[in-house]
C-alpha positions in Angstrom: 0.0 0.0 0.2 3.0 2.2 0.4 3.6 1.6 -3.4 0.1 2.9 -4.1 0.5 5.9 -1.7 3.9 6.9 -3.8 1.9 6.4 -6.7 -1.0 8.8 -6.4 1.3 11.1 -4.5 4.0 11.4 -7.5 1.2 13.3 -9.6 -0.7 10.2 -11.2 -3.9 11.3 -9.1 -4.3 14.1 -11.8 -3.4 12.0 -14.4 -6.3 9.9 -13.9 -8.6 12.9 -13.8 -7.2 14.3 -16.9 -7.6 10.5 -18.2 -11.7 11.0 -18.0 -11.8 14.5 -18.6 -9.2 15.1 -21.4 -9.2 11.8 -23.4 -9.4 13.4 -26.6 -6.7 16.1 -25.9 -4.5 12.9 -24.9 -5.3 11.1 -28.1 -4.4 14.1 -30.0 -1.3 14.8 -27.7 -0.2 11.1 -28.5 -0.7 11.3 -32.2 1.2 14.5 -32.4 4.0 13.5 -30.0 6.4 13.1 -32.8 8.6 15.8 -35.0 6.9 19.3 -34.7 9.9 20.4 -37.5 13.4 19.7 -38.5 15.3 18.7 -35.4 12.6 19.0 -32.8 10.0 16.6 -31.2 7.7 17.3 -28.4 6.7 15.1 -25.3 3.2 13.9 -23.9 1.9 16.4 -21.1 -0.4 15.7 -18.6 -1.3 16.7 -14.9 -3.9 19.0 -13.4 -2.8 22.4 -14.2 -4.0 25.9 -15.3 -1.2 26.8 -17.5 0.2 25.9 -20.8 3.2 23.6 -20.6 5.4 22.0 -23.4 8.6 20.0 -23.3 10.4 19.7 -26.5 13.6 17.7 -27.9 16.0 19.9 -29.8 19.0 17.5 -31.7 22.5 18.7 -31.5 23.4 16.1 -34.7 22.4 15.0 -38.0 20.4 11.8 -36.2 16.5 12.7 -36.4 15.5 10.2 -33.5 15.8 11.1 -29.9 19.5 10.5 -29.1 22.0 11.4 -26.0 23.5 14.4 -27.8 20.3 16.6 -27.9 18.9 19.2 -25.3 15.4 19.0 -23.5 13.7 22.3 -23.3 10.7 23.1 -21.0 8.5 26.2 -21.3 5.2 27.3 -20.1 2.9 30.4 -20.6 -0.4 31.6 -19.1 -2.4 30.8 -22.5 -5.0 28.0 -21.8 -4.0 24.5 -23.6 -5.5 23.6 -26.9 -8.0 21.0 -27.2 -5.9 19.2 -29.7 -2.4 20.1 -27.9 -2.1 17.2 -25.6 1.5 16.6 -26.7 2.2 20.2 -25.8 3.5 23.1 -27.7 5.6 26.2 -27.2 4.0 29.4 -25.9 2.2 31.1 -28.3 3.2 34.8 -29.6 0.3 36.6 -27.7 0.7 34.8 -24.4 2.9 35.6 -21.7 5.7 33.1 -20.5 5.7 32.1 -16.6 8.8 31.2 -14.6 8.8 27.8 -13.5 10.6 25.4 -11.4 11.5 21.6 -12.9 12.3 18.6 -11.5 13.8 15.8 -13.7 13.4 12.4 -13.4 14.4 9.0 -15.2 11.6 6.4 -15.7 13.1 2.9 -15.2 10.2 0.4 -15.5 7.5 1.7 -13.4 9.8 3.6 -11.0 10.9 7.1 -11.0 14.4 8.2 -10.3 14.9 11.6 -9.8 18.2 13.5 -11.5 19.6 15.3 -8.5 21.4 18.9 -8.8 19.0 20.6 -11.6 16.0 22.6 -11.3 16.3 24.4 -14.8 14.1 24.3 -17.8 16.9 23.0 -20.1 18.2 19.5 -19.5 21.1 18.1 -21.8 20.8 14.5 -22.3 23.7 12.1 -22.0 24.8 8.4 -21.8 22.6 7.9 -18.9 19.4 8.4 -20.3 19.9 5.7 -23.1 16.8 3.3 -23.1 15.1 5.5 -20.8 12.1 7.9 -20.8 12.9 11.6 -19.2 10.1 12.8 -17.3 9.7 16.9 -16.2 7.7 17.9 -13.6 6.9 21.5 -13.7 5.7 24.0 -11.1 4.9 27.7 -11.4 7.5 29.5 -9.3 5.7 30.6 -6.1 2.3 29.9 -7.1 1.5 26.2 -6.0 -2.2 26.6 -6.9 -1.7 26.5 -10.8 -1.1 23.0 -10.4 1.6 20.7 -11.3 2.3 19.5 -14.9 4.2 16.6 -16.3 5.7 16.0 -19.5 7.4 12.5 -20.6 9.6 11.9 -23.6 11.8 8.9 -24.9 12.9 6.3 -25.1 16.4 7.5 -26.3 18.8 5.7 -28.6 22.7 5.9 -29.2 23.3 8.2 -32.3 25.2 6.7 -35.2 28.4 8.2 -35.1 28.8 7.1 -31.1 27.4 3.9 -32.2 30.0 3.2 -34.7 32.9 4.6 -32.6 31.5 2.7 -29.8 31.7 -0.5 -31.6 35.2 0.1 -32.9 36.5 0.7 -29.6 34.9 -2.7 -28.2 36.4 -4.4 -31.0 39.7 -2.9 -30.7 39.7 -4.2 -26.5 41.7 -1.2 -25.2 42.0 2.4 -25.7 42.9 5.6 -24.2 41.2 8.9 -23.9 42.9 12.3 -22.7 41.0 14.1 -20.2 41.7 17.1 -17.9 41.6 16.3 -13.9 39.9 19.2 -12.0 40.9 18.9 -8.3 39.4 21.1 -5.5 41.0 24.2 -4.7 43.2 23.9 -7.5 43.1 26.4 -10.2 45.6 24.8 -12.5 44.0 21.3 -14.0 46.2 18.3 -14.7 46.0 16.5 -18.3 46.0 13.0 -17.5 45.0 9.6 -19.6 42.3 7.4 -18.9 43.2 3.5 -20.4 40.1 1.4 -20.6 40.5 -1.9 -21.4 38.5 -5.3 -20.9 40.0 -6.2 -17.7 40.6 -3.3 -15.8 40.6 1.0 -16.3 43.7 2.9 -15.6 44.2 6.6 -14.6 47.7 7.7 -16.2 50.0 10.5 -15.3 52.0 11.2 -18.4 55.5 11.6 -18.1 58.7 9.7 -18.2 58.4 8.4 -14.6 54.9 7.5 -14.8 55.2 3.7 -13.4 54.6 5.0 -10.1 51.8 7.5 -10.7 49.8 5.0 -12.4 46.3 4.0 -10.6 44.6 1.0 -11.7 41.3 -0.6 -10.7 39.7 -4.2 -12.2 36.0 -4.8 -12.8 34.3 -5.6 -9.4 30.7 -5.5 -8.2 30.4 -1.5 -8.0 33.6 -0.4 -9.6 34.7 1.4 -11.6 31.6 3.6 -11.8 31.3 6.8 -13.9 29.0 9.2 -12.8 27.9 11.9 -15.5 27.6 15.8 -14.4 23.6 16.6 -14.8 24.7 20.2 -15.9 28.2 20.5 -17.4 28.2 18.4 -20.8 31.8 17.6 -20.6 32.2 16.9 -16.6 32.1 13.7 -15.0 33.3 11.7 -12.0 35.5 8.5 -12.3 35.3 6.5 -8.8 38.0 3.5 -9.1 37.1 2.2 -5.4 35.9 3.4 -2.1 39.1 5.3 -1.3 38.3 9.0 -1.7 42.0 9.1 -3.1 40.9 6.9 -5.9 38.1 9.3 -7.2 38.9 11.7 -9.7 36.8 14.6 -11.2 37.2 14.9 -14.9 36.7 17.2 -17.9 36.4 15.7 -21.3 37.6 16.9 -24.6 34.1 16.8 -25.7 30.6 15.8 -25.0 30.7 12.8 -27.6 34.2 11.7 -25.8 32.7 11.6 -22.6 29.8 9.4 -23.4 32.0 7.4 -25.1 34.1 6.9 -22.1 30.6 6.3 -19.8 29.4 3.9 -22.6 32.9 1.6 -22.8 33.6 1.6 -19.1 29.9 0.2 -18.8 30.0 -2.5 -21.8 33.3 -3.8 -20.5 31.9 -3.9 -16.7 28.4 -5.3 -17.8 30.4 -8.3 -19.4 31.6 -9.5 -16.2 27.9 -10.1 -15.2 25.7 -10.0 -18.5 25.9 -11.9 -21.4 27.1 -10.1 -24.5 24.2 -11.2 -27.0 21.9 -9.2 -24.5 24.2 -6.1 -24.4 24.2 -5.8 -28.3 20.5 -6.5 -28.6 19.9 -4.0 -26.2 22.7 -1.4 -27.7 22.5 -1.9 -31.6 20.8 -3.3 -34.4 19.6 -7.1 -35.0 22.3 -8.4 -37.3 19.5 -10.3 -39.3 17.6 -6.9 -40.2 20.3 -4.6 -40.7 18.9 -0.8 -41.1 15.9 -1.6 -39.0 14.8 0.6 -35.9 15.8 -0.9 -32.2 12.7 -2.8 -30.9 10.9 -0.7 -28.6 7.6 -0.7 -26.5 4.9 1.4 -27.8 3.0 2.7 -25.0 -0.6 1.8 -24.7 -3.8 3.9 -24.0 -4.7 4.4 -20.2 -7.1 2.1 -18.9 -9.2 3.4 -16.2 -11.4 -0.1 -15.5 -8.2 -2.2 -15.7 -6.6 0.2 -12.9 -9.9 -0.1 -10.9 -10.0 -3.9 -11.1 -6.2 -4.0 -10.3 -6.7 -1.6 -7.0 -9.6 -3.7 -5.9 -7.8 -6.8 -6.2 -5.0 -5.4 -4.3 -7.7 -4.0 -1.7 -8.9 -7.7 -1.5 -5.5 -9.0 -0.8 -4.8 -6.5 1.7 -8.2 -7.2 3.5 -7.4 -11.0 3.6 -4.4 -10.0 5.0 -5.7 -7.8 7.7 -8.2 -10.7 8.7 -5.4 -12.9 8.8 -3.3 -10.4 11.1 -6.5 -10.0 13.4 -6.9 -13.9 13.5 -3.3 -14.1 14.7 -3.8 -11.1 16.9 -6.9 -12.8 18.7 -5.1 -16.4 19.2 -2.0 -14.1 20.7 -4.4 -12.6 22.8 -6.0 -15.8 24.3 -2.5 -17.4 24.8 -1.5 -14.2 26.7 -4.5 -14.4 29.0 -4.0 -18.0 29.7 -0.4 -17.4 30.3 -1.1 -14.7 32.4 -3.6 -17.1 34.6 -0.8 -19.7 35.1 1.5 -17.1 35.8 -0.5 -15.7 38.7 -1.4 -19.1 39.8 2.5 -20.2 40.0 3.1 -16.9 41.5 0.5 -17.2 44.4 1.8 -20.6 45.1 5.3 -19.8 45.4 4.7 -16.8 47.1 3.2 -18.8 49.9 6.0 -21.0 50.2 8.5 -17.8 50.1 6.1 -16.3 52.7 6.5 -19.2 54.9 10.4 -19.1 54.3 10.6 -15.6 55.4 8.5 -16.3 58.6 10.9 -19.0 59.5 13.9 -16.7 59.0 12.4 -14.0 60.7 11.6 -16.1 63.5 15.3 -16.9 63.8 16.6 -13.5 63.4 19.6 -14.2 61.5 18.7 -16.4 58.4 19.1 -20.1 58.1 22.9 -19.9 59.7 22.0 -18.3 62.7 18.9 -20.5 63.4 21.4 -23.8 62.7 23.6 -22.1 65.2 20.6 -21.5 67.7 19.6 -25.2 67.4 23.2 -26.3 67.9 23.6 -24.3 70.8 20.1 -25.8 72.2 21.7 -29.4 71.4 25.1 -28.9 73.1 23.1 -27.3 76.0 20.9 -30.6 76.2 23.8 -32.6 75.7 25.7 -30.9 78.8 22.5 -31.1 80.8 22.2 -34.6 80.3 25.9 -35.3 80.7 25.4 -33.5 84.3 22.1 -35.7 84.6 24.1 -39.0 83.7 26.8 -37.9 85.9 24.3 -37.7 88.8 22.9 -41.0 87.9 26.1 -42.9 88.0 26.9 -41.2 91.2 23.3 -42.2 92.4 24.0 -46.0 90.7 27.4 -46.2 92.5 25.8 -45.1 95.9 23.3 -47.7 95.4 25.8 -50.3 94.4 27.5 -49.8 97.6 24.3 -50.2 99.5 23.8 -53.4 97.5 25.5 -55.8 99.9 23.7 -54.5 103.1 20.4 -54.9 101.0 20.3 -58.2 99.1 16.6 -57.9 98.6 17.0 -54.9 96.8 18.8 -56.1 93.7 15.8 -56.6 91.5 14.7 -52.9 91.7 18.1 -51.7 91.5 18.9 -53.5 88.5 15.9 -52.2 87.0 16.1 -48.9 87.5 19.7 -49.0 85.9 18.0 -50.3 82.6 15.5 -47.8 82.8 18.3 -45.2 83.0 20.2 -46.8 80.3 17.1 -46.5 78.1 16.6 -43.0 78.9 20.0 -42.1 78.0 20.0 -43.9 74.6 16.7 -42.3 73.9 18.4 -39.0 74.7 21.7 -39.8 72.2 18.7 -40.9 69.7 17.0 -37.2 70.1 20.2 -35.6 70.0 21.1 -37.3 66.3 17.9 -36.6 65.2 18.1 -33.1 65.7 21.3 -32.8 64.0 19.8 -34.9 61.0 16.8 -32.8 61.0 19.2 -29.6 60.8 20.9 -31.1 57.8 17.6 -31.7 55.6 16.5 -28.2 56.8 19.6 -26.8 55.0 19.3 -28.6 52.1 15.5 -27.7 51.9 16.7 -24.0 52.1 19.1 -24.5 49.3 16.6 -26.4 47.1 13.9 -23.5 47.6 16.6 -20.8 46.9 17.6 -22.2 43.5 13.7 -22.8 42.8 13.3 -19.5 43.8 15.9 -18.2 41.1 14.3 -20.5 38.5 10.7 -18.9 39.0 11.8 -15.5 38.9 13.9 -16.1 35.6 10.4 -17.5 34.3 8.8 -14.4 35.5 11.4 -12.3 33.5 11.2 -14.5 30.5 7.4 -14.3 30.6 7.4 -10.5 31.2 9.7 -10.0 28.2 7.1 -12.2 26.0 4.2 -10.0 27.4 6.0 -7.2 26.3 6.7 -8.6 22.5 3.1 -9.4 22.6 2.2 -5.7 23.5 4.6 -4.3 21.0 2.9 -6.7 18.4 -0.3 -5.7 19.1 0.7 -2.1 18.5 2.2 -2.9 15.3 -0.9 -4.6 14.1 -3.3 -2.0 15.1 -0.9 0.5 13.4 -0.9 -1.7 10.3 -4.5 -1.9 10.5 -4.8 1.7 11.1 -2.8 2.3 8.0 -4.7 0.0 5.7 -7.8 1.7 6.5 -6.5 5.0 6.0 -5.1 4.0 2.4 -8.4 2.5 1.3 -10.2 5.6 2.5 -7.4 7.3 0.1 -7.9 5.2 -2.7 -11.9 5.4 -2.7 -11.6 9.5 -2.3 -9.1 9.4 -5.4 -11.7 7.2 -7.3 -14.4 9.3 -6.3 -13.0 12.6 -7.3 -11.7 10.7 -10.6 -15.6 9.8 -11.3 -16.9 13.1 -10.6 -13.9 14.7 -12.8 -15.5 12.7 -15.6 -18.7 13.5 -15.1 -18.3 17.3 -14.6 -16.1 17.9 -17.7 -16.9 21.0 -19.9 -17.5 20.3 -23.8 -15.4 22.4 -26.1 -16.9 25.3 -27.7 -16.6 26.5 -31.3 -15.1 29.9 -30.2 -12.7 27.9 -28.1 -11.8 25.8 -31.2 -10.9 29.1 -33.3 -8.9 30.4 -30.8 -6.8 27.2 -30.7 -6.6 27.1 -34.5 -5.3 31.2 -34.5 -2.7 30.0 -31.4 -1.6 26.6 -33.5 -1.3 29.1 -36.3 1.0 31.3 -34.6 3.1 28.9 -33.0 3.8 27.1 -36.5 5.1 30.6 -37.8 7.4 30.7 -34.8 8.5 27.0 -35.4 9.2 28.1 -39.1 11.3 31.0 -37.8 13.0 29.1 -35.1 14.0 26.4 -37.7 15.1 28.9 -40.2 17.5 30.3 -37.7 18.2 26.7 -36.6 19.0 26.0 -40.3 21.3 29.1 -40.6 23.3 28.1 -37.3 23.7 24.9 -38.6 25.3 26.4 -41.8 27.4 28.7 -39.8 28.7 25.6 -38.0 29.5 23.8 -41.2 31.4 26.8 -42.4 33.3 27.2 -39.3 34.4 23.6 -39.2 35.3 23.9 -42.9 37.5 26.6 -41.6 38.9 24.7 -39.1 39.8 22.2 -41.4 41.2 24.4 -43.9 43.5 25.8 -41.2 44.5 22.4 -40.0 45.5 21.6 -44.0 47.4 24.7 -43.7 49.1 23.9 -40.7 50.0 20.5 -41.9 51.5 21.9 -45.1 53.5 24.6 -43.2 54.7 21.8 -40.7 55.7 19.4 -44.0 57.7 22.8 -45.7 59.2 23.5 -42.3 60.3 19.6 -42.1 61.7 20.0 -45.9 63.8 23.2 -45.1 64.9 21.5 -42.0 66.1 18.6 -44.1 68.0 21.2 -46.5 69.4 23.1 -43.9 70.9 19.6 -42.7 72.2 18.9 -46.2 73.7 22.3 -46.5 75.4 22.1 -43.1 77.1 18.6 -44.6 77.8 20.3 -47.7 79.3 23.3 -45.9 81.7 21.1 -43.7 82.8 19.0 -46.8 83.7 22.2 -48.8 85.6 23.5 -45.7 87.4 20.5 -45.2 88.3 20.8 -49.1 89.1 24.2 -48.7 91.5 23.6 -45.9 93.1 20.8 -47.8 93.5 23.2 -50.8 95.2 26.0 -48.6 97.5 23.3 -47.3 98.4 22.1 -50.9 98.8 25.6 -52.0 101.1 26.3 -49.3 103.2 23.5 -50.2 103.4 24.3 -53.8 104.3 28.2 -52.8 107.1 26.8 -50.6 108.1 24.4 -53.5 108.3 27.5 -56.1 110.3 30.0 -54.3 113.0 26.9 -53.6 113.1 26.0 -57.3 112.6 29.8 -59.0 115.5 29.5 -61.1 115.0 25.8 -62.2 112.8 27.2 -65.2 109.5 28.7 -66.4 107.5 25.3 -66.7 106.5 25.5 -62.7 104.7 28.9 -63.3 102.2 27.2 -65.6 101.1 25.0 -62.8 100.8 27.6 -60.2 98.3 29.7 -62.7 96.0 26.5 -62.9 96.3 26.1 -58.8 95.2 29.9 -58.6 92.4 29.2 -61.1 90.9 26.3 -59.4 91.2 28.3 -55.9 89.3 31.3 -57.3 86.5 28.9 -58.5 86.1 27.0 -55.3 85.7 30.4 -53.4 83.1 31.5 -55.8 81.2 28.3 -55.1 81.7 28.9 -51.4 80.4 32.1 -51.5 77.3 30.8 -53.5 76.7 28.2 -50.8 77.0 30.5 -48.1 74.4 32.8 -49.7 72.0 30.0 -50.2 72.3 29.0 -47.0 71.5 32.5 -45.7 68.3 32.7 -47.7 67.1 29.2 -46.5 67.7 30.4 -42.8 65.6 33.3 -43.6 62.8 31.2 -45.1 62.7 28.7 -42.2 62.5 31.7 -39.9 59.9 33.3 -41.8 57.8 29.9 -41.3 58.3 29.7 -38.0 56.8 33.1 -37.5 54.0 32.0 -39.4 53.7 29.0 -37.3 53.6 31.0 -34.1 50.6 33.1 -35.3 48.7 30.3 -36.3 49.1 28.7 -33.0 48.3 31.9 -31.4 44.9 32.1 -33.6 
């Protein structure tokens, strides 16, 4: 029943009321929930609200369907919703926009999971929304009386470019992604690399000594984990373990790069626990039918009667459980009464025994040991008295024996008296031993009664705890009974309100229809203008991309030319070295020839011709060296100019 209460508190009561009152509007809204223009899709709107609410999807890629690269935009206006606009539309030109507060949620099956940290009217979809529906809950700021609107759109798919890149990365088995590590209280982020493989995820610090700075985490049940930022399209959090030191806040190079990192890590992580065939069937197309869209469940119309039957069955089950609880409660109460009666009887009997013991102890004035000592003292005093009596009797006996010879006729009576005295002494000994035995038996009985008393006290404590547990069970049963009755009355009231809303729903008038048609026409004009601007923005984006590619090609050509110039410079340096060595050898040879000519100057004129040839050769080599130096200077100037151009391009 808690689930039912949550179901109605989430705004579905208003949905039930609108289902009976605005059924035609919802059907028209579902029929028009597709695209309203190039790159725009609108959601299904429901809820009990008195303002015009719309939720649209604006794509940011060439894919025409719902994908993770788009943006959801919510808006509200004071104009009344059109009869055929159940799917939602933007605010008309003549209506005033209203400030709203939005709560964004994801629908996972029958449950709604709130997206924390975002209350704006714009939500950028991400990899977390793939395969799910997104629900927007909107309220007018500062005016709860305007009601609450709900918009649902989905399900979202992976765009074709990201899907193709993801397939290639999965087939490769491992890849690296550059990202910036944004630490807290650090204005200078660091450039790191995220290494994703089939067995582990590693965060690498680039550098020569990076072996000590690598953090690796194998795939486990909960880690590694990627948490995507709900507002920023590039930020995400990578948790490698429970240790806060192994939790990184990254900023990817682009939105697609962040989605690829999250999807690749989740795909490799799911391979440890989910079959590959299931993953491929959920993410990609069926290989047997290439080009076909992914299989999706078509939402059916809302059936009030089916919901009523289901609620009735659940109410019957709850009533049956309530009867079972009441029966158990009655049995527990009867058992409790019987146990209390037995307990009272046992306590009464043992109370009497305890009172007798207390009476005996009080009479002894000191407890069992004192009573035993008193009895022992009495026995000793009796024994001493009997000893004195025995001594007196013996003295009398001796006197009688001394008198016996003088009176022979008195033998019979004296012997009879002696026998009687012996019997009395024997009886006294028997009484003394009996009194000692009775004292031992009394001590044993006291010990037994003390143990029995402790056991009875333990039984009393146990019965008291059971009584407390039974009281708690009774209280819980009464509380559950009250909750069930309250839930039943709540559901019954909701059903009554829904039936009254279906009966009292007003009919649409022709004037209202004309006004709605005018609003639709103005809305279509605004959509056309917006689409035209969107096309213009896309053209500007394409021109910017083209200019970017041209700049990159220019930079590449300049880099190639720079490389060629560097090679030419190296070659000229080698040529310069060779010419310098040749020049040095020539000068050495010329010096040797000059010394030989001065020594043999008077030897004839045949050496003059050889000296002239050497001078001519030296002059030609000097001219060639000057040309090479001039060419090297030109090449250095060209290289310097290219380097300056590269610096300017890098600054741009």
